[in-house]
N, C-alpha and C positions, 0 to 999 in steps of 0.2 A: 867525624863521629859516625858510627854505623850501628844499626839495629840488626842483630842476628836472630833469626827465628828458626828454630829447629823442631821438626816433627819426628819423634822417635817412638820406639816400642816402650810400653810402660815398664817392663821388666829390666830394661837397660838403663833406667834413670839412675840407680846407684852407681853404676859404672861410669856414666857420663859425668855425674857430679864429682866423683873421685878424680877423673881426668881433668876436669875444669879446675878443681882445687889445686892439683899439681901444677897447672899452668898459671896459677895465681889469679884465677877468675873466680870471685866469690859472690858476686851480685847477679841474681837472675830471678825471673818470674816463671813459675811452673803452673801450667793449667792442664786439667784433663780435657781431652777432646775426643771426638769420634770422626772417622773419615774413611775414605776408600781411595785406592790407587790401583797399582798393578795387581795387588793381591785379589781384588774383586770379591772378597768375602768367602763365605762357606755356607753350607746347609746343615741343619741339624733337625732331628726328629724329636718332637715333644708330644707325648700321649698320642702317638700315631699320626700326627700332623707334621708335615715337612715345613720348616721355616727357613727362609733365606736370610742370612745375616750378611749384609753387605756394608755396613758401617762398623768398622773395627775400632777398638780402643787404642788411642794414641796419647802421647804426652807432648804438649807444646811448651818449648822453652823460649823465652824472650830475654835477650841479653844485650844491653847497650854498652858499647865499648868505644874507646878512643882508637885512632888509626893503628897504633903500635900493638894493640891486642887483637886485631881482627884475625890474622892468620893463626896465632896460638889458640884462639878460641875455636876456630873452625877445626883445626887439627885435633884438639881435645875432644870435641863432640864426635868426630869420626872415630877416634881411638876408642871411645867408650861405647858407641852405638853400633859399630859395624859387626855384623855376623856373616856377611857375604851372601845373604839370602834376600829374596824379594820381601819388601816390607821394612827394611832397615830405616827408612825415612828420608827426609829431605832437609836441606839447609837453605834458607833464603837470607841474603845480605842486602839490606836497604840503607840508603843514605838517611841519616838522622839530622833533620834541619835544625832542631833546637832541643836543648835539655835544660831544665830549670829545677834546681833543688829547692823545694818549698820552704824548708826550715831556714835556710840562710839567704835565699834569693840568688845564689850563684848561678851562672849561666855558662853553657858550652862545656868544653872538656873538663873543667874543674868540677862541674856539677855531677858528671858521671863518676868521677873518682878513680 
C-alpha cells in the first residue's frame, strides 16, 4: 500500500481528476494549499505599494492505493498536471503502514478498495 501526495496547479485539478478517473482511480482527498518552490513567487503593486507574493496557491491531492495502482496513478497525475513549465508540481510516494475502514473494520489492502 502506498500514499501518493501530489502538489499541482489549481487550474489543472479538473484535468488531473479526469485522467485519474480514466485510470480507474476514484478515491482521493483534495486540499487547498499555499507554497513556494522554484517559481519563487512574484511582485505586484497595490495602491502604489509593492507587495512580494512568494506563497502561491496549490492543490494537494492525497490518494491511498494498492501496489497495482501506484504507476497508473502517477502516470495519470502527470498526464493531467504537466504543462512543461516551472510550477507544474511534485509527486511524493510514501509507504502506507496501515489502512483501516472505520465503517467495517477492514484492514490493509481491502480497506483501500
